[in-house]
mmCIF file as Biopython writes it, N, C-alpha, C and O atoms, coordinates in Angstrom:
data_model
#
loop_
_atom_site.group_PDB
_atom_site.id
_atom_site.type_symbol
_atom_site.label_atom_id
_atom_site.label_alt_id
_atom_site.label_comp_id
_atom_site.label_asym_id
_atom_site.label_entity_id
_atom_site.label_seq_id
_atom_site.pdbx_PDB_ins_code
_atom_site.Cartn_x
_atom_site.Cartn_y
_atom_site.Cartn_z
_atom_site.occupancy
_atom_site.B_iso_or_equiv
_atom_site.auth_seq_id
_atom_site.auth_asym_id
_atom_site.pdbx_PDB_model_num
ATOM 1   N N  . UNK A ? 1  ? -0.015 64.207 22.484 1.0 0.0 1  A 1 
ATOM 2   C CA . UNK A ? 1  ? -0.425 63.019 22.587 1.0 0.0 1  A 1 
ATOM 3   C C  . UNK A ? 1  ? -1.002 62.961 24.032 1.0 0.0 1  A 1 
ATOM 4   O O  . UNK A ? 1  ? -0.749 63.853 24.842 1.0 0.0 1  A 1 
ATOM 5   N N  . UNK A ? 2  ? -1.752 61.932 24.322 1.0 0.0 2  A 1 
ATOM 6   C CA . UNK A ? 2  ? -2.531 61.712 25.667 1.0 0.0 2  A 1 
ATOM 7   C C  . UNK A ? 2  ? -1.565 61.454 26.846 1.0 0.0 2  A 1 
ATOM 8   O O  . UNK A ? 2  ? -0.364 61.420 26.578 1.0 0.0 2  A 1 
ATOM 9   N N  . UNK A ? 3  ? -1.939 61.279 28.047 1.0 0.0 3  A 1 
ATOM 10  C CA . UNK A ? 3  ? -1.338 60.984 28.885 1.0 0.0 3  A 1 
ATOM 11  C C  . UNK A ? 3  ? -0.731 59.639 29.051 1.0 0.0 3  A 1 
ATOM 12  O O  . UNK A ? 3  ? 0.367  59.477 29.583 1.0 0.0 3  A 1 
ATOM 13  N N  . UNK A ? 4  ? -1.549 58.573 28.534 1.0 0.0 4  A 1 
ATOM 14  C CA . UNK A ? 4  ? -1.009 57.278 28.664 1.0 0.0 4  A 1 
ATOM 15  C C  . UNK A ? 4  ? 0.204  57.025 27.694 1.0 0.0 4  A 1 
ATOM 16  O O  . UNK A ? 4  ? 1.164  56.323 28.010 1.0 0.0 4  A 1 
ATOM 17  N N  . UNK A ? 5  ? 0.069  57.666 26.474 1.0 0.0 5  A 1 
ATOM 18  C CA . UNK A ? 5  ? 1.099  57.632 25.617 1.0 0.0 5  A 1 
ATOM 19  C C  . UNK A ? 5  ? 2.361  58.127 26.259 1.0 0.0 5  A 1 
ATOM 20  O O  . UNK A ? 5  ? 3.359  57.415 26.156 1.0 0.0 5  A 1 
ATOM 21  N N  . UNK A ? 6  ? 2.432  59.205 26.875 1.0 0.0 6  A 1 
ATOM 22  C CA . UNK A ? 6  ? 3.443  59.862 27.809 1.0 0.0 6  A 1 
ATOM 23  C C  . UNK A ? 6  ? 4.047  58.841 28.822 1.0 0.0 6  A 1 
ATOM 24  O O  . UNK A ? 6  ? 5.231  58.511 28.894 1.0 0.0 6  A 1 
ATOM 25  N N  . UNK A ? 7  ? 3.141  58.458 29.491 1.0 0.0 7  A 1 
ATOM 26  C CA . UNK A ? 7  ? 3.549  57.571 30.674 1.0 0.0 7  A 1 
ATOM 27  C C  . UNK A ? 7  ? 4.292  56.298 30.011 1.0 0.0 7  A 1 
ATOM 28  O O  . UNK A ? 7  ? 5.363  55.919 30.486 1.0 0.0 7  A 1 
ATOM 29  N N  . UNK A ? 8  ? 3.766  55.714 29.023 1.0 0.0 8  A 1 
ATOM 30  C CA . UNK A ? 8  ? 4.259  54.599 28.312 1.0 0.0 8  A 1 
ATOM 31  C C  . UNK A ? 8  ? 5.944  54.964 27.898 1.0 0.0 8  A 1 
ATOM 32  O O  . UNK A ? 8  ? 6.951  54.350 28.251 1.0 0.0 8  A 1 
ATOM 33  N N  . UNK A ? 9  ? 5.841  56.063 27.113 1.0 0.0 9  A 1 
ATOM 34  C CA . UNK A ? 9  ? 7.257  56.557 26.767 1.0 0.0 9  A 1 
ATOM 35  C C  . UNK A ? 9  ? 8.205  56.637 27.842 1.0 0.0 9  A 1 
ATOM 36  O O  . UNK A ? 9  ? 9.334  56.159 27.736 1.0 0.0 9  A 1 
ATOM 37  N N  . UNK A ? 10 ? 7.760  57.268 28.953 1.0 0.0 10 A 1 
ATOM 38  C CA . UNK A ? 10 ? 8.631  57.453 30.099 1.0 0.0 10 A 1 
ATOM 39  C C  . UNK A ? 10 ? 9.141  56.029 30.698 1.0 0.0 10 A 1 
ATOM 40  O O  . UNK A ? 10 ? 10.287 55.773 31.067 1.0 0.0 10 A 1 
ATOM 41  N N  . UNK A ? 11 ? 8.143  55.266 30.703 1.0 0.0 11 A 1 
ATOM 42  C CA . UNK A ? 11 ? 8.478  53.933 31.305 1.0 0.0 11 A 1 
ATOM 43  C C  . UNK A ? 11 ? 9.513  53.199 30.425 1.0 0.0 11 A 1 
ATOM 44  O O  . UNK A ? 11 ? 10.498 52.656 30.927 1.0 0.0 11 A 1 
ATOM 45  N N  . UNK A ? 12 ? 9.245  53.196 29.001 1.0 0.0 12 A 1 
ATOM 46  C CA . UNK A ? 12 ? 10.157 52.597 28.128 1.0 0.0 12 A 1 
ATOM 47  C C  . UNK A ? 12 ? 11.463 53.360 28.233 1.0 0.0 12 A 1 
ATOM 48  O O  . UNK A ? 12 ? 12.486 52.677 28.289 1.0 0.0 12 A 1 
ATOM 49  N N  . UNK A ? 13 ? 11.550 54.395 28.259 1.0 0.0 13 A 1 
ATOM 50  C CA . UNK A ? 13 ? 12.989 55.229 28.349 1.0 0.0 13 A 1 
ATOM 51  C C  . UNK A ? 13 ? 13.730 54.817 29.555 1.0 0.0 13 A 1 
ATOM 52  O O  . UNK A ? 13 ? 14.881 54.380 29.558 1.0 0.0 13 A 1 
ATOM 53  N N  . UNK A ? 14 ? 12.946 54.998 30.610 1.0 0.0 14 A 1 
ATOM 54  C CA . UNK A ? 14 ? 13.563 54.601 31.859 1.0 0.0 14 A 1 
ATOM 55  C C  . UNK A ? 14 ? 14.301 53.157 32.078 1.0 0.0 14 A 1 
ATOM 56  O O  . UNK A ? 14 ? 15.325 52.886 32.704 1.0 0.0 14 A 1 
ATOM 57  N N  . UNK A ? 15 ? 13.352 52.281 31.289 1.0 0.0 15 A 1 
ATOM 58  C CA . UNK A ? 15 ? 13.972 50.846 31.264 1.0 0.0 15 A 1 
ATOM 59  C C  . UNK A ? 15 ? 15.070 50.892 30.300 1.0 0.0 15 A 1 
ATOM 60  O O  . UNK A ? 15 ? 16.115 50.280 30.518 1.0 0.0 15 A 1 
ATOM 61  N N  . UNK A ? 16 ? 14.905 51.516 29.354 1.0 0.0 16 A 1 
ATOM 62  C CA . UNK A ? 16 ? 16.059 51.497 28.368 1.0 0.0 16 A 1 
ATOM 63  C C  . UNK A ? 16 ? 17.497 51.899 28.760 1.0 0.0 16 A 1 
ATOM 64  O O  . UNK A ? 16 ? 18.541 51.291 28.525 1.0 0.0 16 A 1 
ATOM 65  N N  . UNK A ? 17 ? 17.302 53.099 29.432 1.0 0.0 17 A 1 
ATOM 66  C CA . UNK A ? 17 ? 18.403 53.840 30.312 1.0 0.0 17 A 1 
ATOM 67  C C  . UNK A ? 17 ? 18.984 53.098 31.144 1.0 0.0 17 A 1 
ATOM 68  O O  . UNK A ? 17 ? 20.211 52.997 31.157 1.0 0.0 17 A 1 
ATOM 69  N N  . UNK A ? 18 ? 18.067 52.348 32.118 1.0 0.0 18 A 1 
ATOM 70  C CA . UNK A ? 18 ? 18.584 51.590 33.176 1.0 0.0 18 A 1 
ATOM 71  C C  . UNK A ? 18 ? 19.470 50.452 32.617 1.0 0.0 18 A 1 
ATOM 72  O O  . UNK A ? 18 ? 20.423 50.097 33.310 1.0 0.0 18 A 1 
ATOM 73  N N  . UNK A ? 19 ? 19.250 49.860 31.453 1.0 0.0 19 A 1 
ATOM 74  C CA . UNK A ? 19 ? 19.921 48.760 30.930 1.0 0.0 19 A 1 
ATOM 75  C C  . UNK A ? 19 ? 21.150 49.200 29.992 1.0 0.0 19 A 1 
ATOM 76  O O  . UNK A ? 19 ? 21.921 48.403 29.457 1.0 0.0 19 A 1 
ATOM 77  N N  . UNK A ? 20 ? 21.208 50.606 29.880 1.0 0.0 20 A 1 
ATOM 78  C CA . UNK A ? 20 ? 22.346 51.164 29.315 1.0 0.0 20 A 1 
ATOM 79  C C  . UNK A ? 20 ? 22.355 51.072 27.827 1.0 0.0 20 A 1 
ATOM 80  O O  . UNK A ? 20 ? 23.385 50.914 27.171 1.0 0.0 20 A 1 
ATOM 81  N N  . UNK A ? 21 ? 21.271 51.167 27.376 1.0 0.0 21 A 1 
ATOM 82  C CA . UNK A ? 21 ? 20.838 51.047 25.830 1.0 0.0 21 A 1 
ATOM 83  C C  . UNK A ? 21 ? 20.477 52.455 25.309 1.0 0.0 21 A 1 
ATOM 84  O O  . UNK A ? 21 ? 19.872 53.306 25.962 1.0 0.0 21 A 1 
ATOM 85  N N  . UNK A ? 22 ? 20.949 52.593 23.995 1.0 0.0 22 A 1 
ATOM 86  C CA . UNK A ? 22 ? 20.654 54.000 23.342 1.0 0.0 22 A 1 
ATOM 87  C C  . UNK A ? 22 ? 19.346 53.795 22.394 1.0 0.0 22 A 1 
ATOM 88  O O  . UNK A ? 22 ? 18.953 52.669 22.088 1.0 0.0 22 A 1 
ATOM 89  N N  . UNK A ? 23 ? 18.820 54.786 22.032 1.0 0.0 23 A 1 
ATOM 90  C CA . UNK A ? 23 ? 17.418 54.809 21.132 1.0 0.0 23 A 1 
ATOM 91  C C  . UNK A ? 23 ? 17.907 53.968 19.692 1.0 0.0 23 A 1 
ATOM 92  O O  . UNK A ? 23 ? 17.033 53.420 19.021 1.0 0.0 23 A 1 
ATOM 93  N N  . UNK A ? 24 ? 19.043 53.918 19.356 1.0 0.0 24 A 1 
ATOM 94  C CA . UNK A ? 24 ? 19.719 53.381 18.289 1.0 0.0 24 A 1 
ATOM 95  C C  . UNK A ? 24 ? 19.710 51.839 18.322 1.0 0.0 24 A 1 
ATOM 96  O O  . UNK A ? 24 ? 19.448 51.108 17.367 1.0 0.0 24 A 1 
ATOM 97  N N  . UNK A ? 25 ? 20.072 51.422 19.704 1.0 0.0 25 A 1 
ATOM 98  C CA . UNK A ? 25 ? 20.171 49.927 20.011 1.0 0.0 25 A 1 
ATOM 99  C C  . UNK A ? 25 ? 18.779 49.565 19.937 1.0 0.0 25 A 1 
ATOM 100 O O  . UNK A ? 25 ? 18.512 48.529 19.327 1.0 0.0 25 A 1 
ATOM 101 N N  . UNK A ? 26 ? 17.804 50.265 20.474 1.0 0.0 26 A 1 
ATOM 102 C CA . UNK A ? 26 ? 16.430 49.585 20.367 1.0 0.0 26 A 1 
ATOM 103 C C  . UNK A ? 26 ? 15.790 49.681 19.124 1.0 0.0 26 A 1 
ATOM 104 O O  . UNK A ? 26 ? 14.937 48.861 18.785 1.0 0.0 26 A 1 
ATOM 105 N N  . UNK A ? 27 ? 16.152 50.661 18.388 1.0 0.0 27 A 1 
ATOM 106 C CA . UNK A ? 27 ? 15.673 50.689 17.040 1.0 0.0 27 A 1 
ATOM 107 C C  . UNK A ? 27 ? 16.094 49.681 16.148 1.0 0.0 27 A 1 
ATOM 108 O O  . UNK A ? 27 ? 15.399 49.169 15.271 1.0 0.0 27 A 1 
ATOM 109 N N  . UNK A ? 28 ? 17.471 49.379 16.467 1.0 0.0 28 A 1 
ATOM 110 C CA . UNK A ? 28 ? 17.947 48.176 15.678 1.0 0.0 28 A 1 
ATOM 111 C C  . UNK A ? 28 ? 17.213 46.824 15.933 1.0 0.0 28 A 1 
ATOM 112 O O  . UNK A ? 28 ? 16.867 46.026 15.062 1.0 0.0 28 A 1 
ATOM 113 N N  . UNK A ? 29 ? 17.029 46.703 17.318 1.0 0.0 29 A 1 
ATOM 114 C CA . UNK A ? 29 ? 16.207 45.301 17.566 1.0 0.0 29 A 1 
ATOM 115 C C  . UNK A ? 29 ? 14.715 45.449 17.212 1.0 0.0 29 A 1 
ATOM 116 O O  . UNK A ? 29 ? 14.040 44.425 17.102 1.0 0.0 29 A 1 
ATOM 117 N N  . UNK A ? 30 ? 14.135 46.712 17.020 1.0 0.0 30 A 1 
ATOM 118 C CA . UNK A ? 30 ? 12.847 46.711 16.446 1.0 0.0 30 A 1 
ATOM 119 C C  . UNK A ? 30 ? 12.599 46.737 15.135 1.0 0.0 30 A 1 
ATOM 120 O O  . UNK A ? 30 ? 11.473 46.581 14.662 1.0 0.0 30 A 1 
ATOM 121 N N  . UNK A ? 31 ? 13.887 46.984 14.311 1.0 0.0 31 A 1 
ATOM 122 C CA . UNK A ? 31 ? 13.949 47.252 12.958 1.0 0.0 31 A 1 
ATOM 123 C C  . UNK A ? 31 ? 13.255 48.258 12.384 1.0 0.0 31 A 1 
ATOM 124 O O  . UNK A ? 31 ? 12.728 48.162 11.276 1.0 0.0 31 A 1 
ATOM 125 N N  . UNK A ? 32 ? 13.209 49.550 13.307 1.0 0.0 32 A 1 
ATOM 126 C CA . UNK A ? 32 ? 12.820 50.830 12.885 1.0 0.0 32 A 1 
ATOM 127 C C  . UNK A ? 32 ? 13.542 51.872 12.975 1.0 0.0 32 A 1 
ATOM 128 O O  . UNK A ? 32 ? 14.653 51.611 13.436 1.0 0.0 32 A 1 
ATOM 129 N N  . UNK A ? 33 ? 13.333 53.236 12.659 1.0 0.0 33 A 1 
ATOM 130 C CA . UNK A ? 33 ? 14.132 54.330 12.655 1.0 0.0 33 A 1 
ATOM 131 C C  . UNK A ? 33 ? 14.207 54.708 14.059 1.0 0.0 33 A 1 
ATOM 132 O O  . UNK A ? 33 ? 13.271 54.502 14.832 1.0 0.0 33 A 1 
ATOM 133 N N  . UNK A ? 34 ? 15.526 55.370 14.474 1.0 0.0 34 A 1 
ATOM 134 C CA . UNK A ? 34 ? 15.610 55.920 15.753 1.0 0.0 34 A 1 
ATOM 135 C C  . UNK A ? 34 ? 14.676 56.994 16.188 1.0 0.0 34 A 1 
ATOM 136 O O  . UNK A ? 34 ? 14.339 57.171 17.358 1.0 0.0 34 A 1 
ATOM 137 N N  . UNK A ? 35 ? 14.284 57.692 15.179 1.0 0.0 35 A 1 
ATOM 138 C CA . UNK A ? 35 ? 13.268 58.630 15.473 1.0 0.0 35 A 1 
ATOM 139 C C  . UNK A ? 35 ? 11.868 58.304 15.668 1.0 0.0 35 A 1 
ATOM 140 O O  . UNK A ? 35 ? 11.150 59.175 16.157 1.0 0.0 35 A 1 
ATOM 141 N N  . UNK A ? 36 ? 11.347 57.116 15.340 1.0 0.0 36 A 1 
ATOM 142 C CA . UNK A ? 36 ? 10.480 56.374 15.619 1.0 0.0 36 A 1 
ATOM 143 C C  . UNK A ? 36 ? 10.497 56.107 17.337 1.0 0.0 36 A 1 
ATOM 144 O O  . UNK A ? 36 ? 9.566  56.368 18.099 1.0 0.0 36 A 1 
ATOM 145 N N  . UNK A ? 37 ? 11.566 55.629 17.635 1.0 0.0 37 A 1 
ATOM 146 C CA . UNK A ? 37 ? 11.622 55.263 19.119 1.0 0.0 37 A 1 
ATOM 147 C C  . UNK A ? 37 ? 11.470 56.594 19.958 1.0 0.0 37 A 1 
ATOM 148 O O  . UNK A ? 37 ? 10.768 56.712 20.963 1.0 0.0 37 A 1 
ATOM 149 N N  . UNK A ? 38 ? 12.220 57.539 19.395 1.0 0.0 38 A 1 
ATOM 150 C CA . UNK A ? 38 ? 12.168 58.830 19.983 1.0 0.0 38 A 1 
ATOM 151 C C  . UNK A ? 38 ? 10.844 59.438 20.362 1.0 0.0 38 A 1 
ATOM 152 O O  . UNK A ? 38 ? 10.534 60.024 21.399 1.0 0.0 38 A 1 
ATOM 153 N N  . UNK A ? 39 ? 9.994  59.112 19.076 1.0 0.0 39 A 1 
ATOM 154 C CA . UNK A ? 39 ? 8.672  59.643 19.255 1.0 0.0 39 A 1 
ATOM 155 C C  . UNK A ? 39 ? 7.811  58.832 20.215 1.0 0.0 39 A 1 
ATOM 156 O O  . UNK A ? 39 ? 6.996  59.420 20.926 1.0 0.0 39 A 1 
ATOM 157 N N  . UNK A ? 40 ? 7.940  57.619 20.266 1.0 0.0 40 A 1 
ATOM 158 C CA . UNK A ? 40 ? 7.143  56.873 21.231 1.0 0.0 40 A 1 
ATOM 159 C C  . UNK A ? 40 ? 7.893  57.433 22.802 1.0 0.0 40 A 1 
ATOM 160 O O  . UNK A ? 40 ? 7.092  57.750 23.682 1.0 0.0 40 A 1 
ATOM 161 N N  . UNK A ? 41 ? 9.090  57.520 23.052 1.0 0.0 41 A 1 
ATOM 162 C CA . UNK A ? 41 ? 9.325  57.882 24.288 1.0 0.0 41 A 1 
ATOM 163 C C  . UNK A ? 41 ? 8.847  59.030 24.692 1.0 0.0 41 A 1 
ATOM 164 O O  . UNK A ? 41 ? 8.533  59.238 25.864 1.0 0.0 41 A 1 
ATOM 165 N N  . UNK A ? 42 ? 8.734  59.990 23.644 1.0 0.0 42 A 1 
ATOM 166 C CA . UNK A ? 42 ? 8.290  61.441 24.116 1.0 0.0 42 A 1 
ATOM 167 C C  . UNK A ? 42 ? 6.782  61.445 24.115 1.0 0.0 42 A 1 
ATOM 168 O O  . UNK A ? 42 ? 6.189  62.414 24.588 1.0 0.0 42 A 1 
ATOM 169 N N  . UNK A ? 43 ? 6.126  60.413 23.608 1.0 0.0 43 A 1 
ATOM 170 C CA . UNK A ? 43 ? 4.566  60.530 23.834 1.0 0.0 43 A 1 
ATOM 171 C C  . UNK A ? 43 ? 3.972  60.981 22.713 1.0 0.0 43 A 1 
ATOM 172 O O  . UNK A ? 43 ? 2.742  61.031 22.742 1.0 0.0 43 A 1 
ATOM 173 N N  . UNK A ? 44 ? 4.573  61.349 21.648 1.0 0.0 44 A 1 
ATOM 174 C CA . UNK A ? 44 ? 4.058  61.620 20.375 1.0 0.0 44 A 1 
ATOM 175 C C  . UNK A ? 44 ? 3.634  60.710 19.361 1.0 0.0 44 A 1 
ATOM 176 O O  . UNK A ? 44 ? 2.985  61.028 18.365 1.0 0.0 44 A 1 
ATOM 177 N N  . UNK A ? 45 ? 4.095  59.373 19.706 1.0 0.0 45 A 1 
ATOM 178 C CA . UNK A ? 45 ? 3.744  58.200 18.891 1.0 0.0 45 A 1 
ATOM 179 C C  . UNK A ? 45 ? 2.814  57.439 19.630 1.0 0.0 45 A 1 
ATOM 180 O O  . UNK A ? 45 ? 2.944  57.371 20.852 1.0 0.0 45 A 1 
ATOM 181 N N  . UNK A ? 46 ? 1.965  56.903 19.098 1.0 0.0 46 A 1 
ATOM 182 C CA . UNK A ? 46 ? 0.860  55.927 19.899 1.0 0.0 46 A 1 
ATOM 183 C C  . UNK A ? 46 ? 1.150  54.628 19.441 1.0 0.0 46 A 1 
ATOM 184 O O  . UNK A ? 46 ? 0.370  54.298 18.548 1.0 0.0 46 A 1 
ATOM 185 N N  . UNK A ? 47 ? 2.024  53.731 19.737 1.0 0.0 47 A 1 
ATOM 186 C CA . UNK A ? 47 ? 2.200  52.446 19.281 1.0 0.0 47 A 1 
ATOM 187 C C  . UNK A ? 47 ? 1.112  51.253 19.367 1.0 0.0 47 A 1 
ATOM 188 O O  . UNK A ? 47 ? 0.341  51.171 20.324 1.0 0.0 47 A 1 
ATOM 189 N N  . UNK A ? 48 ? 1.109  50.576 18.577 1.0 0.0 48 A 1 
ATOM 190 C CA . UNK A ? 48 ? 0.061  49.568 18.532 1.0 0.0 48 A 1 
ATOM 191 C C  . UNK A ? 48 ? 0.374  48.489 19.542 1.0 0.0 48 A 1 
ATOM 192 O O  . UNK A ? 48 ? 1.520  48.451 19.989 1.0 0.0 48 A 1 
ATOM 193 N N  . UNK A ? 49 ? -0.454 47.675 19.918 1.0 0.0 49 A 1 
ATOM 194 C CA . UNK A ? 49 ? -0.376 46.565 20.925 1.0 0.0 49 A 1 
ATOM 195 C C  . UNK A ? 49 ? 0.782  45.691 20.362 1.0 0.0 49 A 1 
ATOM 196 O O  . UNK A ? 49 ? 1.537  45.166 21.180 1.0 0.0 49 A 1 
ATOM 197 N N  . UNK A ? 50 ? 0.957  45.520 19.215 1.0 0.0 50 A 1 
ATOM 198 C CA . UNK A ? 50 ? 2.083  44.587 18.584 1.0 0.0 50 A 1 
ATOM 199 C C  . UNK A ? 50 ? 3.364  45.187 18.748 1.0 0.0 50 A 1 
ATOM 200 O O  . UNK A ? 50 ? 4.354  44.482 18.945 1.0 0.0 50 A 1 
ATOM 201 N N  . UNK A ? 51 ? 3.440  46.626 18.674 1.0 0.0 51 A 1 
ATOM 202 C CA . UNK A ? 51 ? 4.575  47.179 18.706 1.0 0.0 51 A 1 
ATOM 203 C C  . UNK A ? 51 ? 4.996  47.349 20.257 1.0 0.0 51 A 1 
ATOM 204 O O  . UNK A ? 51 ? 6.186  47.288 20.568 1.0 0.0 51 A 1 
ATOM 205 N N  . UNK A ? 52 ? 4.105  47.539 21.108 1.0 0.0 52 A 1 
ATOM 206 C CA . UNK A ? 52 ? 4.309  47.438 22.514 1.0 0.0 52 A 1 
ATOM 207 C C  . UNK A ? 52 ? 4.928  46.007 22.771 1.0 0.0 52 A 1 
ATOM 208 O O  . UNK A ? 52 ? 5.978  45.866 23.397 1.0 0.0 52 A 1 
ATOM 209 N N  . UNK A ? 53 ? 4.335  45.147 22.339 1.0 0.0 53 A 1 
ATOM 210 C CA . UNK A ? 53 ? 4.839  43.639 22.697 1.0 0.0 53 A 1 
ATOM 211 C C  . UNK A ? 53 ? 6.297  43.396 22.070 1.0 0.0 53 A 1 
ATOM 212 O O  . UNK A ? 53 ? 7.137  42.632 22.545 1.0 0.0 53 A 1 
ATOM 213 N N  . UNK A ? 54 ? 6.435  44.126 21.001 1.0 0.0 54 A 1 
ATOM 214 C CA . UNK A ? 54 ? 7.904  44.142 20.371 1.0 0.0 54 A 1 
ATOM 215 C C  . UNK A ? 54 ? 8.867  44.861 21.201 1.0 0.0 54 A 1 
ATOM 216 O O  . UNK A ? 54 ? 9.992  44.404 21.405 1.0 0.0 54 A 1 
ATOM 217 N N  . UNK A ? 55 ? 8.448  46.010 21.702 1.0 0.0 55 A 1 
ATOM 218 C CA . UNK A ? 55 ? 9.341  46.844 22.553 1.0 0.0 55 A 1 
ATOM 219 C C  . UNK A ? 55 ? 9.680  45.988 23.894 1.0 0.0 55 A 1 
ATOM 220 O O  . UNK A ? 55 ? 10.854 45.801 24.213 1.0 0.0 55 A 1 
ATOM 221 N N  . UNK A ? 56 ? 8.755  45.549 24.555 1.0 0.0 56 A 1 
ATOM 222 C CA . UNK A ? 56 ? 8.967  44.649 25.710 1.0 0.0 56 A 1 
ATOM 223 C C  . UNK A ? 56 ? 9.854  43.510 25.323 1.0 0.0 56 A 1 
ATOM 224 O O  . UNK A ? 56 ? 10.728 43.175 26.122 1.0 0.0 56 A 1 
ATOM 225 N N  . UNK A ? 57 ? 9.752  42.991 24.393 1.0 0.0 57 A 1 
ATOM 226 C CA . UNK A ? 57 ? 10.905 41.852 23.964 1.0 0.0 57 A 1 
ATOM 227 C C  . UNK A ? 57 ? 12.280 42.375 23.646 1.0 0.0 57 A 1 
ATOM 228 O O  . UNK A ? 57 ? 13.286 41.728 23.938 1.0 0.0 57 A 1 
ATOM 229 N N  . UNK A ? 58 ? 12.323 43.497 23.070 1.0 0.0 58 A 1 
ATOM 230 C CA . UNK A ? 58 ? 13.547 44.241 22.716 1.0 0.0 58 A 1 
ATOM 231 C C  . UNK A ? 58 ? 14.107 44.630 24.061 1.0 0.0 58 A 1 
ATOM 232 O O  . UNK A ? 58 ? 15.321 44.458 24.176 1.0 0.0 58 A 1 
ATOM 233 N N  . UNK A ? 59 ? 13.437 45.138 25.140 1.0 0.0 59 A 1 
ATOM 234 C CA . UNK A ? 59 ? 13.848 45.460 26.377 1.0 0.0 59 A 1 
ATOM 235 C C  . UNK A ? 59 ? 14.054 44.404 27.258 1.0 0.0 59 A 1 
ATOM 236 O O  . UNK A ? 59 ? 14.745 44.532 28.269 1.0 0.0 59 A 1 
ATOM 237 N N  . UNK A ? 60 ? 13.403 43.184 26.886 1.0 0.0 60 A 1 
ATOM 238 C CA . UNK A ? 60 ? 13.648 42.045 27.912 1.0 0.0 60 A 1 
ATOM 239 C C  . UNK A ? 60 ? 12.934 42.198 28.983 1.0 0.0 60 A 1 
ATOM 240 O O  . UNK A ? 60 ? 13.406 41.984 30.100 1.0 0.0 60 A 1 
ATOM 241 N N  . UNK A ? 61 ? 11.721 42.583 28.786 1.0 0.0 61 A 1 
ATOM 242 C CA . UNK A ? 61 ? 10.796 42.815 30.196 1.0 0.0 61 A 1 
ATOM 243 C C  . UNK A ? 61 ? 9.589  42.181 29.855 1.0 0.0 61 A 1 
ATOM 244 O O  . UNK A ? 61 ? 9.313  41.823 28.710 1.0 0.0 61 A 1 
ATOM 245 N N  . UNK A ? 62 ? 8.707  42.008 31.062 1.0 0.0 62 A 1 
ATOM 246 C CA . UNK A ? 62 ? 7.348  41.577 30.614 1.0 0.0 62 A 1 
ATOM 247 C C  . UNK A ? 62 ? 6.495  42.972 29.897 1.0 0.0 62 A 1 
ATOM 248 O O  . UNK A ? 62 ? 6.873  44.131 30.068 1.0 0.0 62 A 1 
ATOM 249 N N  . UNK A ? 63 ? 5.486  42.644 29.211 1.0 0.0 63 A 1 
ATOM 250 C CA . UNK A ? 63 ? 4.976  43.704 28.597 1.0 0.0 63 A 1 
ATOM 251 C C  . UNK A ? 63 ? 4.099  44.538 29.638 1.0 0.0 63 A 1 
ATOM 252 O O  . UNK A ? 63 ? 3.958  45.751 29.481 1.0 0.0 63 A 1 
ATOM 253 N N  . UNK A ? 64 ? 3.507  43.849 30.714 1.0 0.0 64 A 1 
ATOM 254 C CA . UNK A ? 64 ? 3.003  44.522 31.915 1.0 0.0 64 A 1 
ATOM 255 C C  . UNK A ? 64 ? 3.763  45.515 32.445 1.0 0.0 64 A 1 
ATOM 256 O O  . UNK A ? 64 ? 3.259  46.543 32.897 1.0 0.0 64 A 1 
ATOM 257 N N  . UNK A ? 65 ? 5.218  45.247 32.429 1.0 0.0 65 A 1 
ATOM 258 C CA . UNK A ? 65 ? 5.745  46.592 33.051 1.0 0.0 65 A 1 
ATOM 259 C C  . UNK A ? 65 ? 5.889  47.645 32.485 1.0 0.0 65 A 1 
ATOM 260 O O  . UNK A ? 65 ? 6.192  48.701 33.040 1.0 0.0 65 A 1 
ATOM 261 N N  . UNK A ? 66 ? 5.674  47.473 31.221 1.0 0.0 66 A 1 
ATOM 262 C CA . UNK A ? 66 ? 5.554  48.902 30.394 1.0 0.0 66 A 1 
ATOM 263 C C  . UNK A ? 66 ? 4.310  49.580 30.372 1.0 0.0 66 A 1 
ATOM 264 O O  . UNK A ? 66 ? 4.184  50.749 30.008 1.0 0.0 66 A 1 
ATOM 265 N N  . UNK A ? 67 ? 3.259  48.738 30.817 1.0 0.0 67 A 1 
ATOM 266 C CA . UNK A ? 67 ? 1.927  49.395 30.541 1.0 0.0 67 A 1 
ATOM 267 C C  . UNK A ? 67 ? 1.158  49.497 31.990 1.0 0.0 67 A 1 
ATOM 268 O O  . UNK A ? 67 ? 0.168  50.223 32.085 1.0 0.0 67 A 1 
ATOM 269 N N  . UNK A ? 68 ? 1.579  48.844 32.969 1.0 0.0 68 A 1 
ATOM 270 C CA . UNK A ? 68 ? 0.915  48.774 34.269 1.0 0.0 68 A 1 
ATOM 271 C C  . UNK A ? 68 ? 1.106  50.204 34.903 1.0 0.0 68 A 1 
ATOM 272 O O  . UNK A ? 68 ? 2.155  50.794 34.644 1.0 0.0 68 A 1 
ATOM 273 N N  . UNK A ? 69 ? 0.263  50.743 35.635 1.0 0.0 69 A 1 
ATOM 274 C CA . UNK A ? 69 ? 0.065  51.884 36.157 1.0 0.0 69 A 1 
ATOM 275 C C  . UNK A ? 69 ? 0.755  51.839 37.744 1.0 0.0 69 A 1 
ATOM 276 O O  . UNK A ? 69 ? 0.698  52.831 38.470 1.0 0.0 69 A 1 
#
């Protein structure tokens, strides 16, 4: 996947780990499979804007924190 997807995934993963959450925890909050969260974090899934918004809400951070360079 492209560099933007990888950067987004790294940011999401870093925030998740800082909060002490597992991929399973976030998957439950998003109502998705853990492998989908893994794919996003590894940059092989390209989440829609709506999914990015849901991830931000699940991580309790502003959406900008996930996408800002």
